[in-house]
C-alpha positions as CSV (number, residue, x, y, z in Angstrom):
1,M,0.0,0.0,0.0
2,T,1.3,3.5,-0.9
3,K,0.2,6.8,0.6
4,K,0.7,10.0,-1.3
5,L,0.9,12.9,1.1
6,L,1.3,16.6,0.3
7,L,3.3,17.1,3.5
8,V,4.3,14.9,6.4
9,G,5.3,16.1,9.8
10,L,6.6,19.5,10.7
11,L,9.7,21.3,9.9
12,I,12.3,20.4,12.5
13,F,15.3,22.4,11.4
14,S,15.1,25.3,9.0
15,I,18.4,26.7,7.6
16,S,18.1,29.5,5.1
17,I,20.2,29.3,2.0
18,N,21.0,32.8,0.8
19,A,22.0,31.9,-2.7
20,Q,22.9,34.8,-5.0
21,K,20.2,35.3,-7.6
22,N,21.5,34.5,-11.0
23,P,22.2,37.7,-13.0
24,L,20.2,38.3,-16.2
25,P,22.5,38.3,-19.3
26,L,22.8,41.7,-21.0
27,N,21.4,40.5,-24.3
28,I,18.3,39.3,-22.5
29,Q,18.0,42.6,-20.6
30,K,18.2,44.4,-24.0
31,A,15.2,42.3,-25.3
32,Y,13.1,43.4,-22.3
33,Q,14.1,47.1,-22.9
34,N,13.2,46.8,-26.6
35,Q,9.9,45.2,-25.6
36,T,10.4,42.1,-27.8
37,R,9.9,40.0,-24.7
38,S,8.1,40.6,-21.4
39,K,9.2,39.7,-17.9
40,D,5.9,37.9,-17.3
41,G,6.8,35.3,-20.0
42,T,4.7,36.7,-22.9
43,P,6.0,37.9,-26.2
44,G,6.6,41.6,-26.1
45,S,4.6,44.2,-28.0
46,N,7.5,44.6,-30.4
47,Y,8.2,40.9,-30.9
48,W,9.3,40.0,-34.5
49,Q,10.9,37.1,-36.4
50,N,12.0,36.5,-39.9
51,S,11.1,33.8,-42.3
52,A,11.7,32.5,-45.8
53,D,10.0,30.8,-48.8
54,Y,12.1,28.0,-50.3
55,S,11.6,26.7,-53.8
56,I,14.0,23.9,-54.6
57,D,14.6,21.5,-57.4
58,A,16.9,18.7,-56.3
59,T,18.2,15.5,-57.9
60,L,19.5,12.6,-56.0
61,D,22.1,10.8,-58.2
62,T,22.1,7.3,-56.7
63,K,24.9,6.1,-59.1
64,N,27.4,8.6,-57.8
65,D,25.8,9.4,-54.4
66,V,25.6,13.1,-55.2
67,L,22.9,15.6,-54.5
68,E,22.5,18.5,-56.8
69,G,20.1,21.4,-56.2
70,S,18.9,24.7,-57.4
71,A,17.1,27.0,-54.9
72,N,15.1,30.2,-55.2
73,I,14.7,31.8,-51.7
74,K,12.6,34.7,-50.7
75,Y,13.8,36.0,-47.3
76,Y,11.6,38.3,-45.3
77,N,13.3,40.8,-43.0
78,N,10.7,41.6,-40.4
79,S,13.3,42.9,-38.0
80,P,13.8,46.7,-37.3
81,D,17.4,46.3,-38.5
82,T,19.2,46.9,-41.8
83,L,21.0,43.6,-42.6
84,K,24.4,44.3,-44.1
85,R,25.3,40.6,-44.3
86,I,23.4,37.3,-44.5
87,V,24.5,34.0,-42.9
88,I,23.9,30.8,-45.0
89,R,24.4,27.4,-43.4
90,L,26.1,24.9,-45.6
91,Y,25.7,21.9,-43.3
92,Q,27.5,19.3,-45.4
93,D,30.7,21.4,-45.1
94,F,31.0,19.4,-41.9
95,F,32.8,16.9,-44.1
96,R,35.0,19.4,-45.9
97,K,38.6,18.4,-45.7
98,G,40.5,20.4,-43.0
99,N,37.3,21.6,-41.1
100,A,37.1,21.4,-37.4
101,R,34.7,18.8,-36.0
102,Q,33.5,17.6,-32.6
103,W,32.6,14.2,-34.0
104,P,34.8,12.0,-36.0
105,A,34.3,11.7,-39.8
106,R,35.5,8.5,-41.6
107,D,37.8,8.8,-44.6
108,G,35.2,7.8,-47.1
109,D,33.0,10.7,-46.0
110,I,35.7,13.4,-46.3
111,T,35.0,15.6,-49.3
112,E,35.5,19.0,-50.8
113,G,32.2,20.0,-49.1
114,V,29.4,22.0,-50.6
115,Q,30.1,23.2,-54.1
116,I,28.3,26.5,-55.0
117,S,28.2,27.0,-58.8
118,N,25.8,30.0,-58.7
119,L,24.9,32.6,-56.2
120,K,22.7,35.7,-56.8
121,I,21.2,38.0,-54.2
122,N,18.6,40.5,-55.5
123,G,19.9,39.9,-59.0
124,E,23.5,40.7,-58.0
125,K,26.0,37.9,-58.7
126,Y,28.5,36.8,-56.0
127,D,31.6,34.7,-56.5
128,P,32.1,32.5,-53.4
129,D,35.8,32.2,-53.9
130,E,36.6,35.9,-54.7
131,D,34.0,37.7,-52.6
132,F,34.2,35.7,-49.4
133,P,37.6,34.6,-48.2
134,N,36.2,33.9,-44.7
135,W,34.0,30.9,-45.3
136,W,34.4,29.7,-41.8
137,I,33.4,26.1,-41.1
138,T,29.7,25.5,-42.0
139,N,28.6,29.2,-42.0
140,F,28.8,31.0,-45.3
141,I,28.8,34.7,-44.3
142,V,27.9,36.9,-47.2
143,R,28.7,40.7,-47.1
144,L,25.9,42.1,-49.1
145,K,26.5,44.5,-51.9
146,S,23.0,46.0,-51.2
147,P,21.8,45.8,-47.6
148,I,18.4,44.4,-46.8
149,A,16.2,47.1,-45.3
150,P,13.7,46.6,-42.5
151,G,10.4,45.2,-43.7
152,S,11.8,44.3,-47.1
153,T,12.4,41.0,-49.0
154,A,15.6,39.6,-50.4
155,E,15.6,37.1,-53.2
156,L,18.4,34.5,-53.4
157,E,19.3,32.1,-56.2
158,I,21.7,29.3,-55.3
159,D,22.9,26.3,-57.2
160,W,24.9,23.7,-55.3
161,S,26.0,20.1,-55.0
162,F,27.6,17.8,-52.5
163,E,28.6,14.2,-52.1
164,V,26.2,12.3,-49.8
165,P,28.0,10.6,-46.9
166,T,28.1,6.8,-47.3
167,V,30.3,5.5,-44.4
168,R,29.4,7.1,-41.0
169,G,27.6,10.4,-41.9
170,L,26.1,12.7,-39.4
171,R,22.3,12.4,-38.9
172,M,21.9,11.5,-42.5
173,R,23.6,9.4,-45.2
174,K,23.3,6.5,-47.6
175,Y,22.7,3.6,-45.3
176,D,22.6,0.8,-47.9
177,E,22.4,0.4,-51.6
178,G,19.2,2.1,-52.6
179,H,18.4,3.4,-49.1
180,Y,19.0,7.1,-48.1
181,F,17.9,9.6,-45.5
182,I,18.6,13.2,-46.6
183,A,18.7,16.0,-44.0
184,Y,20.8,19.1,-43.4
185,W,21.0,19.2,-47.2
186,Y,20.1,22.6,-48.7
187,P,21.7,26.1,-48.2
188,Q,19.6,27.4,-45.3
189,I,19.4,31.0,-44.1
190,A,20.4,31.2,-40.5
191,V,18.1,32.7,-37.8
192,Y,18.4,36.4,-37.2
193,D,16.7,37.1,-33.9
194,D,16.1,39.8,-31.2
195,I,18.7,38.2,-28.9
196,D,21.9,37.6,-30.8
197,G,21.3,38.9,-34.3
198,W,22.6,36.3,-36.7
199,D,23.1,32.8,-35.3
200,R,26.7,32.1,-36.1
201,I,27.0,28.9,-34.1
202,E,28.8,26.4,-36.3
203,Y,27.5,22.9,-37.1
204,I,30.4,20.8,-35.9
205,G,28.8,17.8,-34.3
206,T,26.9,18.5,-31.1
207,V,24.5,21.3,-32.0
208,E,21.3,20.6,-34.0
209,F,18.3,22.9,-34.7
210,Y,17.5,26.5,-34.5
211,N,15.5,27.5,-37.5
212,D,12.9,30.0,-38.6
213,F,9.4,29.0,-39.7
214,N,9.4,28.8,-43.5
215,N,7.4,27.6,-46.5
216,Y,8.8,24.9,-48.8
217,D,8.0,24.0,-52.4
218,I,10.3,21.1,-53.2
219,N,10.8,18.9,-56.3
220,I,13.0,15.8,-55.8
221,T,14.1,13.7,-58.8
222,V,15.1,10.1,-58.2
223,P,15.3,6.9,-60.3
224,G,11.9,5.6,-61.3
225,D,11.9,2.6,-58.8
226,Y,12.5,4.8,-55.7
227,M,9.9,5.7,-53.2
228,V,10.3,9.2,-51.5
229,W,8.8,10.2,-48.1
230,A,9.3,13.8,-47.0
231,T,8.3,16.7,-44.9
232,G,5.0,18.2,-46.2
233,E,2.4,16.7,-48.5
234,L,2.9,15.1,-51.8
235,Q,1.3,17.0,-54.7
236,N,1.5,14.5,-57.5
237,R,0.9,11.1,-56.0
238,E,-1.3,9.8,-58.9
239,D,1.4,10.7,-61.5
240,I,4.0,8.5,-59.7
241,L,2.2,5.6,-58.0
242,Q,0.0,2.9,-59.4
243,E,-3.7,3.2,-58.6
244,K,-3.7,0.3,-56.2
245,I,-1.0,1.9,-54.1
246,V,-2.8,5.3,-54.2
247,N,-5.9,3.6,-53.0
248,R,-4.2,1.9,-50.1
249,Y,-2.6,5.2,-49.1
250,T,-6.0,6.9,-49.3
251,K,-7.5,4.1,-47.1
252,A,-4.7,4.6,-44.5
253,L,-5.6,8.2,-44.2
254,E,-9.0,7.2,-42.8
255,S,-8.2,3.9,-41.2
256,D,-7.8,3.0,-37.5
257,E,-6.2,-0.2,-38.6
258,V,-2.7,-0.6,-40.1
259,I,-2.7,-0.7,-43.9
260,R,0.3,-2.3,-45.7
261,I,0.6,0.3,-48.4
262,V,3.7,-1.2,-50.1
263,T,5.0,-4.7,-49.5
264,Q,8.0,-6.6,-50.7
265,K,5.6,-8.6,-53.0
266,D,4.5,-5.3,-54.6
267,L,8.1,-4.3,-55.2
268,E,9.1,-7.7,-56.6
269,K,6.2,-7.6,-59.0
270,K,6.9,-4.0,-60.0
271,K,3.3,-3.0,-59.0
272,V,4.2,0.2,-57.2
273,F,5.3,2.9,-59.7
274,Q,4.1,4.3,-63.0
275,P,6.7,3.2,-65.5
276,A,9.5,5.8,-65.9
277,D,13.3,6.1,-65.7
278,Y,12.9,8.9,-63.3
279,H,10.2,10.5,-61.2
280,T,10.0,14.0,-59.8
281,W,8.3,14.0,-56.4
282,H,6.6,17.4,-55.6
283,F,6.1,18.3,-51.9
284,K,4.8,21.4,-50.2
285,A,5.0,22.3,-46.5
286,S,3.9,25.5,-44.8
287,H,5.2,27.2,-41.6
288,V,7.7,24.5,-40.7
289,P,11.3,24.9,-39.5
290,D,13.0,22.4,-41.9
291,F,12.6,19.9,-44.7
292,S,14.0,16.4,-45.1
293,F,13.3,13.3,-47.1
294,G,13.9,9.5,-47.2
295,A,14.4,7.6,-50.5
296,S,14.5,3.9,-50.9
297,N,14.0,1.3,-53.6
298,H,13.3,-1.7,-51.3
299,S,11.4,-0.5,-48.2
300,N,8.0,-1.6,-46.9
301,W,5.5,1.1,-46.2
302,D,2.8,0.8,-43.6
303,G,0.3,3.5,-42.5
304,V,-2.6,4.1,-40.0
305,S,-4.3,7.2,-38.9
306,L,-6.1,8.7,-35.9
307,I,-8.2,11.7,-34.9
308,V,-6.1,14.1,-33.0
309,D,-8.6,16.9,-32.5
310,E,-12.1,15.8,-31.3
311,I,-13.5,19.3,-32.0
312,T,-12.5,19.4,-35.7
313,G,-12.2,15.7,-36.4
314,R,-8.8,16.3,-38.0
315,R,-6.9,13.1,-38.7
316,V,-3.1,12.5,-38.8
317,L,-1.4,9.7,-40.7
318,T,1.3,7.8,-38.8
319,D,3.4,5.8,-41.3
320,V,6.6,3.9,-41.3
321,A,9.1,3.0,-44.0
322,Y,11.5,0.1,-43.3
323,P,13.6,-2.5,-45.0
324,N,13.0,-6.2,-44.5
325,D,14.5,-8.2,-41.6
326,V,14.5,-5.4,-39.0
327,D,13.2,-6.0,-35.5
328,H,9.8,-4.6,-34.5
329,W,9.2,-2.3,-37.4
330,D,6.1,-4.3,-38.6
331,Q,4.6,-2.8,-35.4
332,G,6.0,0.6,-36.0
333,A,2.8,2.2,-37.4
334,E,0.8,1.1,-34.3
335,V,3.5,2.4,-31.9
336,S,3.7,5.7,-33.8
337,R,-0.1,6.0,-33.6
338,A,-0.1,5.3,-29.9
339,S,2.6,7.9,-29.5
340,V,0.7,10.6,-31.4
341,E,-2.5,9.7,-29.5
342,Y,-0.7,10.1,-26.1
343,M,0.8,13.4,-27.1
344,S,-2.4,14.8,-28.5
345,F,-4.7,13.9,-25.6
346,E,-2.5,13.4,-22.5
347,L,0.9,15.1,-22.5
348,P,1.5,17.7,-23.7
349,G,-2.2,17.3,-24.5
350,I,-2.2,19.5,-27.6
351,P,-3.4,18.1,-31.0
352,F,-0.6,16.9,-33.1
353,P,0.2,19.9,-35.4
354,Y,1.2,18.1,-38.6
355,P,-0.8,16.1,-41.2
356,H,1.6,13.1,-41.0
357,M,4.4,11.7,-39.1
358,T,6.7,9.3,-41.0
359,S,9.3,7.2,-39.2
360,F,12.0,6.0,-41.6
361,C,14.2,3.0,-40.6
362,S,17.8,3.4,-41.4
363,G,18.3,-0.3,-41.0
364,R,21.1,0.2,-38.4
365,S,20.9,-1.1,-34.8
366,G,20.1,2.2,-33.0
367,G,20.1,5.9,-33.0
368,G,17.5,8.4,-34.2
369,M,17.2,11.8,-35.7
370,E,14.1,14.1,-35.8
371,T,13.0,16.5,-38.5
372,P,9.5,18.0,-39.1
373,M,7.1,15.2,-40.1
374,M,10.0,12.8,-40.6
375,A,12.2,10.8,-38.3
376,N,15.3,8.7,-39.1
377,N,15.5,5.8,-36.7
378,G,17.5,2.6,-36.2
379,A,16.1,-0.8,-35.2
380,P,16.9,-1.6,-31.5
381,K,16.7,-5.3,-30.5
382,K,14.6,-4.7,-27.4
383,F,10.9,-3.7,-28.0
384,G,11.0,-1.2,-25.1
385,S,13.9,0.6,-26.7
386,F,12.0,0.6,-30.0
387,V,9.0,2.2,-28.4
388,E,11.1,4.8,-26.6
389,L,13.0,5.6,-29.8
390,L,9.9,6.2,-31.9
391,F,8.2,8.2,-29.3
392,H,11.3,10.3,-28.5
393,E,11.8,11.4,-32.1
394,I,8.1,11.9,-32.7
395,S,7.8,14.1,-29.6
396,H,10.3,16.5,-31.2
397,T,7.3,17.6,-33.3
398,Y,6.4,19.8,-30.3
399,F,10.0,20.6,-29.1
400,P,11.7,22.1,-31.0
401,F,9.5,22.3,-34.2
402,Y,6.2,23.5,-32.9
403,M,7.9,25.7,-30.3
404,G,10.8,27.0,-32.4
405,T,13.3,26.7,-29.5
406,N,17.1,27.3,-29.9
407,E,18.5,23.8,-29.5
408,R,22.0,25.1,-30.4
409,K,22.1,27.1,-27.1
410,Y,19.5,25.3,-25.0
411,A,19.2,21.6,-26.0
412,W,17.4,20.9,-22.8
413,M,14.4,22.9,-24.1
414,D,13.7,20.2,-26.6
415,E,15.8,17.1,-25.9
416,G,14.9,17.3,-22.2
417,W,11.2,17.1,-23.1
418,A,11.8,14.3,-25.6
419,A,13.7,12.4,-22.9
420,Y,10.9,13.0,-20.3
421,L,7.7,12.5,-22.2
422,P,8.1,8.8,-23.2
423,G,8.0,7.7,-19.5
424,E,4.3,7.0,-19.1
425,L,3.6,5.4,-22.5
426,S,6.7,3.3,-22.2
427,E,5.5,1.9,-18.9
428,R,2.2,0.9,-20.6
429,L,3.6,-0.7,-23.7
430,A,6.9,-2.0,-22.4
431,P,6.9,-2.0,-18.6
432,E,9.8,-4.4,-18.3
433,G,12.2,-1.7,-19.5
434,D,11.6,0.8,-16.6
435,Y,12.3,3.8,-18.7
436,I,12.1,6.2,-15.7
437,K,14.9,4.3,-13.9
438,Y,17.0,4.4,-17.0
439,T,16.7,8.1,-17.3
440,T,17.4,8.6,-13.6
441,D,20.5,6.4,-13.8
442,S,21.7,8.2,-16.9
443,Y,21.6,11.5,-15.0
444,L,23.3,10.0,-11.9
445,Y,26.2,8.8,-14.1
446,L,27.6,12.3,-14.1
447,A,25.6,14.2,-11.5
448,G,27.8,16.3,-9.3
449,Q,31.0,15.5,-11.1
450,E,33.5,18.1,-12.1
451,T,32.6,17.9,-15.8
452,E,28.8,18.2,-15.3
453,L,27.8,21.7,-16.3
454,P,24.6,23.6,-15.4
455,L,21.8,23.5,-18.0
456,M,22.1,27.2,-18.7
457,V,25.6,26.8,-20.0
458,P,25.0,27.1,-23.8
459,T,25.0,23.7,-25.5
460,F,27.5,24.7,-28.1
461,Q,30.0,25.3,-25.4
462,H,30.1,21.7,-24.4
463,N,33.1,19.9,-25.7
464,S,32.5,16.7,-23.7
465,W,29.9,14.3,-25.3
466,A,29.0,12.9,-21.8
467,S,28.5,16.4,-20.4
468,A,26.5,17.6,-23.4
469,R,24.3,14.4,-23.2
470,V,23.5,14.7,-19.5
471,A,22.8,18.4,-19.9
472,A,20.5,18.0,-22.9
473,Y,18.7,14.8,-22.0
474,S,18.7,13.1,-18.6
475,R,19.2,16.0,-16.2
476,P,16.3,18.1,-17.6
477,A,14.1,15.0,-18.0
478,V,14.5,14.3,-14.3
479,A,14.0,18.0,-13.5
480,Y,10.8,18.2,-15.4
481,R,9.6,15.1,-13.5
482,M,10.5,16.7,-10.2
483,L,8.8,19.9,-11.2
484,R,5.6,18.2,-12.2
485,E,5.6,16.3,-8.9
486,A,6.2,19.6,-7.0
487,M,3.4,21.5,-8.8
488,G,0.9,18.7,-9.2
489,D,-0.4,17.3,-12.5
490,E,-3.1,19.8,-13.1
491,L,-1.1,23.0,-12.5
492,F,1.9,21.6,-14.3
493,K,-0.1,20.8,-17.4
494,K,-1.8,24.2,-17.2
495,A,1.5,26.0,-17.1
496,L,2.9,23.9,-19.9
497,H,-0.2,24.7,-22.1
498,T,0.1,28.4,-21.3
499,Y,3.8,28.4,-22.3
500,M,3.1,26.5,-25.6
501,E,0.1,28.7,-26.5
502,R,2.2,31.8,-26.0
503,W,5.2,30.7,-27.9
504,N,4.4,28.1,-30.5
505,G,5.5,29.3,-33.9
506,K,8.0,31.7,-32.2
507,H,11.4,31.5,-30.6
508,P,11.1,31.2,-26.8
509,L,14.0,31.5,-24.4
510,P,14.5,29.7,-21.1
511,Y,13.4,32.9,-19.3
512,D,10.1,32.9,-21.2
513,F,9.6,29.3,-20.0
514,F,10.6,30.1,-16.4
515,N,8.5,33.3,-16.2
516,T,5.4,31.7,-17.7
517,F,5.5,28.8,-15.2
518,N,6.1,31.3,-12.4
519,E,3.0,33.4,-13.5
520,V,0.7,30.3,-13.8
521,N,2.0,29.0,-10.5
522,K,1.3,32.4,-8.9
523,K,4.4,31.8,-6.8
524,N,8.1,32.2,-7.8
525,L,9.7,28.9,-8.6
526,D,13.3,30.1,-8.3
527,W,13.8,27.7,-5.4
528,F,13.6,25.0,-8.1
529,W,14.9,26.8,-11.2
530,E,18.2,27.9,-9.6
531,P,19.6,24.6,-8.5
532,W,18.3,22.5,-11.3
533,F,19.0,24.8,-14.2
534,F,21.5,27.4,-13.2
535,Q,23.8,25.9,-10.7
536,N,26.3,23.1,-10.1
537,G,25.4,20.6,-7.5
538,Y,23.5,17.3,-7.1
539,P,20.6,15.6,-5.4
540,D,21.3,13.8,-2.2
541,L,18.9,13.1,0.6
542,A,19.9,11.3,3.8
543,I,18.4,9.8,6.9
544,A,19.8,12.0,9.5
545,E,18.2,10.0,12.4
546,V,15.3,7.9,13.3
547,R,13.8,8.8,16.7
548,D,12.3,6.0,18.7
549,G,11.2,4.2,15.5
550,K,8.4,6.8,15.3
551,M,10.0,9.7,13.4
552,V,12.4,10.0,10.5
553,I,14.5,13.1,10.1
554,V,15.3,13.5,6.4
555,E,18.2,15.9,5.5
556,K,18.8,17.5,2.1
557,V,22.5,17.0,2.0
558,G,22.7,18.0,-1.7
559,T,21.6,21.1,-3.5
560,H,18.8,19.9,-5.8
561,P,15.2,19.5,-4.4
562,V,13.7,16.0,-5.1
563,T,10.7,14.0,-3.9
564,V,11.0,12.4,-0.5
565,V,10.0,8.7,-0.5
566,V,10.2,6.9,2.8
567,T,9.5,3.1,3.0
568,Y,9.3,1.5,6.4
569,F,9.2,-2.1,7.5
570,T,7.8,-3.5,10.8
571,E,8.5,-6.5,12.9
572,D,5.3,-8.2,11.9
573,G,6.2,-8.1,8.2
574,F,4.2,-5.0,7.3
575,S,5.6,-2.3,5.0
576,D,4.3,0.9,3.6
577,T,5.6,4.0,1.7
578,I,5.1,7.7,2.5
579,T,5.7,10.2,-0.2
580,V,6.4,13.9,0.4
581,S,6.2,16.4,-2.5
582,T,9.3,18.0,-3.9
583,S,7.7,21.3,-2.9
584,V,8.6,20.6,0.7
585,W,12.0,22.1,0.0
586,K,10.6,25.4,-1.4
587,S,11.4,27.3,1.8
588,K,15.0,26.2,1.4
589,R,14.8,24.2,4.6
590,K,17.5,21.6,5.1
591,K,15.6,19.0,7.2
592,I,12.1,17.7,7.5
593,R,10.3,15.3,9.8
594,V,8.4,12.3,8.6
595,D,6.1,10.7,11.2
596,L,5.8,6.9,11.3
597,P,2.8,5.0,12.7
598,E,2.6,5.0,16.5
599,D,1.1,1.5,16.7
600,K,3.9,-0.2,14.8
601,V,7.4,-1.4,15.7
602,V,9.5,-0.2,12.9
603,T,12.7,-2.2,12.2
604,K,13.9,-0.7,9.0
605,V,13.6,2.5,7.0
606,V,14.7,3.0,3.4
607,L,14.8,6.5,1.8
608,G,14.2,6.9,-1.9
609,N,13.7,4.5,-4.8
610,D,14.9,3.9,-8.3
611,H,13.0,6.9,-9.7
612,V,14.3,9.5,-7.3
613,P,17.8,10.7,-8.1
614,D,20.3,10.4,-5.2
615,V,24.1,10.4,-5.6
616,N,24.8,8.7,-2.3
617,L,22.6,5.7,-1.2
618,E,24.8,4.8,1.7
619,N,23.0,7.3,3.9
620,N,19.5,6.1,2.9
621,V,19.0,3.1,5.1
622,W,18.3,2.7,8.8
623,E,17.9,-0.6,10.6
624,K,17.0,-1.1,14.3
625,E,19.8,-2.5,16.3
């Protein structure tokens, strides 16, 4: 039997901790002064953000593993600033010979990088070699011949090509003959925002997304026996696919049961595509932060759909593309459907914002990578790991894509949520895995160590993979769980909804998140934010003493507030658990009293459990002598 108590006992010792309040960075102060953001967590009256329209014709040369593209980009300068330069990201310069990298690149992937054969901005031609000697690593910084005035539009024309990685890659590559996932592939205009101006953080391994919300009109040409799945919606399905396949796809859009849209038998009998040497797949996507696609000539395709909004009846397709002989992927469409259903109706409890979510199997053993409406996943051996992987990558739809967060600086604002959210559904579908224990243990691996850095240290400044991983994933996942426990389910969800309603489609900062939660909570949560997000330290509770077997004095030895869980055992074989909310530490007390039953002879007391982080378990057990 378990008792859930809001508070147990009385404060026995109260020691005030006069921690210095963390100073607000100058660039954030400037945003408040300029009224682009407000101290109550809402967008300011002068908030703005830029965007672009991308029109791209791309060809995937599967014989030579080369991607060629031609882009016309309209860039909208909605800022109050005159832009004298523009920053273009050339992600695949990560593999350019001589470039700095945080992750290793195999010899077979080292290339000459992105080759630009044409660049025009507002009709003026630029020579990348002569006009721009400072190409940097992956950021192509163009000094404009004609500045872009506030409220005006710039038009760019770019022709480019690069060799697709085939050995190790980074978040995309050719995985097998006839099997590609293509992301980070087109020249992309970096974010210009009210905090830092141009985002000049380089793509050298650790950092991932920070993108504006753009519109995409994309043509992708591939050999005639290749299927293409992509961000956005296909515009010319009937021109490419045979009628039987189109009908199956159409059925999947309305079906609560999985439809096998394309099978190996269909591929073997050549009953999938309209006859042609090449097909050009035409996709459109509106107000999304990126575009990716998968291409394969031998993958199965399954789909199923569900209603995500009971008011409008809007349905979302959850589909999977996977090669033969990979574990669990024949159940992938169902797992994806369950994931989208959970996110739409439980947590975060906001209808899934995109028309489809496609999970593409790389065929490798593990790993995953999110992009809008598309995820690139491996094939873990354990079913629990498979469920967690699909859910994790799908949950990125909300963070960072729906919310527009800056993962390059604050990865915990999206990876932390993606590490936290799978917990409950994972327990239902694969309880043997104990995902919450896994996340807690992953945090404790580095908690309190010299190399563990506070979450507010910008992500791009991490040079240790272990440090970056804990800061992005496990520590914030544990923190969100402790915060929810402190606030209670209803208030936590209300605060999360308020934050998401205010900032979806924009670019929230951590302070916008903190201030929104403070406002909804109607009480300052700095007692929680400061240790968990701004400071070094660790969680460590201890049994200070047990008085007469009737009272347990629990001491917060560490710095981070966590839930208090006391399990006691009696001489007659009875046991019970008392839980005290994380909020018991909000007054910065150091010790609390937990009362035990007066009518029982307690012989043993255990503090904590596998879901409560604690760096030192040696001070968590008391036994009667």
